[in-house]
C-alpha positions in Angstrom: 0.0 0.0 0.0 1.4 3.5 -0.9 2.0 5.9 1.9 0.5 9.4 2.0 3.8 10.9 0.7 4.0 8.4 -2.2 0.4 9.3 -3.3 1.3 13.0 -3.0 4.4 12.6 -5.1 2.5 10.7 -7.8 -0.2 13.3 -7.7 2.5 16.1 -8.6 3.9 13.8 -11.3 0.5 13.3 -12.9 0.0 17.2 -12.9 3.3 17.8 -14.4 2.7 15.1 -17.1 -0.8 16.5 -17.9 0.7 20.0 -18.4 3.2 18.7 -20.9 0.5 17.0 -23.0 -2.2 19.5 -22.8 -0.5 22.8 -22.7 -1.4 23.8 -26.3 -5.1 23.2 -25.8 -5.7 26.2 -23.7 -3.8 28.9 -25.7 -7.2 30.6 -26.7 -8.6 30.5 -23.1 -7.5 32.3 -19.9 -4.0 33.8 -20.5 -1.3 31.8 -18.7 0.2 34.8 -16.9 -3.4 35.7 -15.5 -3.7 32.2 -14.1 -0.2 32.3 -12.5 -1.0 35.6 -10.9 -4.3 34.3 -9.6 -2.5 31.2 -8.2 0.2 33.5 -6.7 -2.4 35.6 -5.0 -4.1 32.6 -3.6 -1.0 31.1 -2.4 -0.2 34.3 -0.5 -3.8 34.4 0.8 -3.7 30.7 1.9 -0.4 31.2 3.8 -2.4 32.9 6.5 -4.2 31.1 9.2 -8.0 30.8 8.3 -8.8 32.9 11.4 -6.5 35.8 10.2 -7.9 35.8 6.7 -11.2 37.1 7.9 -11.0 40.7 6.7 -13.4 42.3 3.9 -10.3 43.7 2.1 -8.4 40.3 2.2 -11.4 38.4 1.0 -12.2 40.8 -1.8 -8.5 40.9 -2.9 -8.6 37.2 -3.9 -12.2 37.2 -5.2 -11.0 37.5 -8.8 -8.4 34.9 -8.4 -11.0 32.5 -7.1 -13.1 33.2 -10.2 -10.0 32.4 -12.4 -9.6 29.2 -10.4 -13.1 28.2 -10.9 -12.9 28.3 -14.6 -10.1 25.8 -14.9 -11.0 22.6 -16.5 -9.7 19.5 -18.4 -8.6 21.8 -21.3 -6.0 22.9 -18.9 -4.5 19.6 -18.2 -6.3 19.1 -14.9 -7.5 15.5 -14.0 -10.9 14.8 -12.8 -9.5 14.4 -9.2 -7.9 17.8 -9.4 -10.9 19.6 -10.8 -13.1 18.0 -8.0 -10.5 19.4 -5.5 -10.3 22.8 -7.1 -14.1 23.0 -6.9 -13.9 22.0 -3.3 -11.7 24.9 -2.7 -13.7 27.3 -4.6 -16.9 26.3 -2.8 -15.3 25.9 0.8 -12.7 28.6 1.3 -14.9 31.2 2.6 -17.0 28.9 4.9 -13.8 27.5 6.4 -12.8 31.1 7.3 -16.1 31.6 9.0 -15.8 28.3 10.8 -12.3 29.2 12.1 -13.5 32.7 13.1 -16.4 31.2 15.1 -14.2 28.6 16.6 -11.7 31.2 17.7 -14.3 33.4 19.1 -15.8 30.5 21.0 -12.4 29.5 22.4 -11.7 33.1 23.6 -15.1 33.3 25.2 -14.4 30.0 27.0 -11.0 31.2 28.3 -12.4 34.5 29.5 -15.3 32.7 31.3 -12.7 30.4 33.0 -10.4 33.1 34.2 -12.6 34.1 37.1 -12.5 30.5 38.3 -8.9 30.6 38.7 -8.8 33.9 40.3 -11.4 33.2 42.9 -9.9 29.9 43.8 -6.6 31.7 44.4 -8.3 34.3 46.6 -10.1 31.7 48.5 -6.9 29.8 49.3 -5.3 33.0 50.6 -8.4 33.8 52.7 -8.5 30.3 54.1 -4.7 30.5 55.1 -5.3 33.8 56.6 -8.3 32.5 58.6 -6.4 29.5 59.8 -3.5 31.7 61.1 -6.0 34.1 62.8 -7.9 31.0 64.3 -4.7 29.7 65.8 -3.8 33.1 67.2 -7.3 33.4 68.6 -7.2 30.1 70.2 -3.9 30.9 71.8 -5.3 34.2 73.0 -8.1 32.2 74.5 -5.7 30.3 76.6 -3.9 33.3 77.4 -7.0 34.9 78.6 -7.9 32.0 80.8 -4.5 32.1 82.3 -4.6 35.8 82.9 -8.0 35.5 84.4 -6.5 33.2 87.1 -3.7 35.8 87.6 -6.0 38.9 87.2 -4.7 40.8 90.1 -1.1 40.5 88.9 -1.6 40.8 85.3 -4.7 43.0 84.8 -3.2 45.2 82.2 -1.9 42.4 79.9 -5.4 40.7 80.3 -7.2 44.0 79.0 -4.7 44.1 76.1 -5.4 40.5 75.1 -9.1 41.0 75.3 -8.8 43.9 73.0 -6.8 41.8 70.6 -9.4 39.1 70.8 -12.0 41.5 69.6 -9.8 42.7 66.8 -9.1 39.1 65.7 -12.8 38.3 65.9 -13.8 41.2 63.9 -11.2 40.5 61.3 -12.3 36.9 61.1 -15.9 38.1 60.5 -14.7 40.3 57.8 -12.9 37.5 56.1 -15.8 35.2 56.5 -18.1 37.8 55.0 -15.8 38.3 52.1 -15.2 34.6 51.6 -18.9 33.6 51.6 -19.9 35.1 48.3 -16.5 34.1 46.7 -17.1 30.5 47.9 -20.6 30.6 46.2 -19.1 31.8 43.0 -16.4 29.2 43.3 -18.9 26.4 43.7 -20.9 27.6 40.7 -17.9 28.1 38.5 -16.7 24.6 39.7 -19.9 23.3 38.3 -19.7 25.3 35.0 -15.9 24.5 34.6 -16.4 21.1 32.9 -18.9 22.6 30.4 -16.6 25.5 29.7 -13.6 23.2 29.4 -15.8 21.0 26.9 -16.7 24.2 24.9 -12.9 25.1 25.0 -11.9 21.6 23.8 -14.7 21.7 21.0 -13.7 25.1 19.9 -10.0 24.1 19.8 -10.9 20.9 17.9 -12.9 22.9 15.4 -10.2 25.4 15.0 -7.6 22.6 14.4 -10.0 21.1 11.9 -10.3 24.3 10.1 -6.5 24.6 9.9 -6.2 21.0 8.5 -8.8 21.8 5.9 -7.1 25.1 5.1 -3.7 23.4 4.6 -5.4 20.8 2.3 -6.8 23.7 0.2 -3.3 25.2 0.3 -1.8 22.0 -1.0 -4.4 21.9 -3.9 -3.1 25.6 -4.8 0.5 24.4 -4.6 -0.2 21.5 -6.9 -2.1 23.7 -9.5 0.6 26.3 -9.3 3.3 23.7 -9.8 1.9 22.4 -13.1 0.6 25.8 -14.3 4.2 27.2 -14.0 5.9 24.5 -16.1 
């Protein structure tokens, strides 16, 4: 069984041979220099990523070249397979751009919607660590307070200072809890939405990759046509 590379080599050889045998039959049709210019314009256009080709001026700049390509037929030495693939290029180049643009937009949307998930998760981790430290300090102060109560006559001043600090810590913990509660709710919701968003991201990425592969296939068709039209 021939490999893909062998099949491509054979395809180019067939094109070269067809140009040698049929070059005189198209002298009264589209000028060869016009065909070569169209192929060169299309080659430059197809060197772009499909998502980057979505621009009115870029599309209109190759419209005439596409029209020239659509008129090529057997009288130019093209095989049935080549004509079919050129037809596929003419018909699908614009829809593939639309597909790539939509996929790229969906990918960016999914990434933007996932970004708060990571930011809130980081904030919750920081708040949790802060609360843990404050809780440990609060517990220690509780023990100090109990001890100071037993020594209240000797350590009254220290006891009052500890009580004030306890109040400050308690208020700080209350503030942290109040700040963490809505973030936790958002985190839980985003955690539920994350698989769907990841799925959309994967789907958009796959669609973008598929568009790129199809785009490259169309570019290969142009390269093939350019090769035999230049001989």
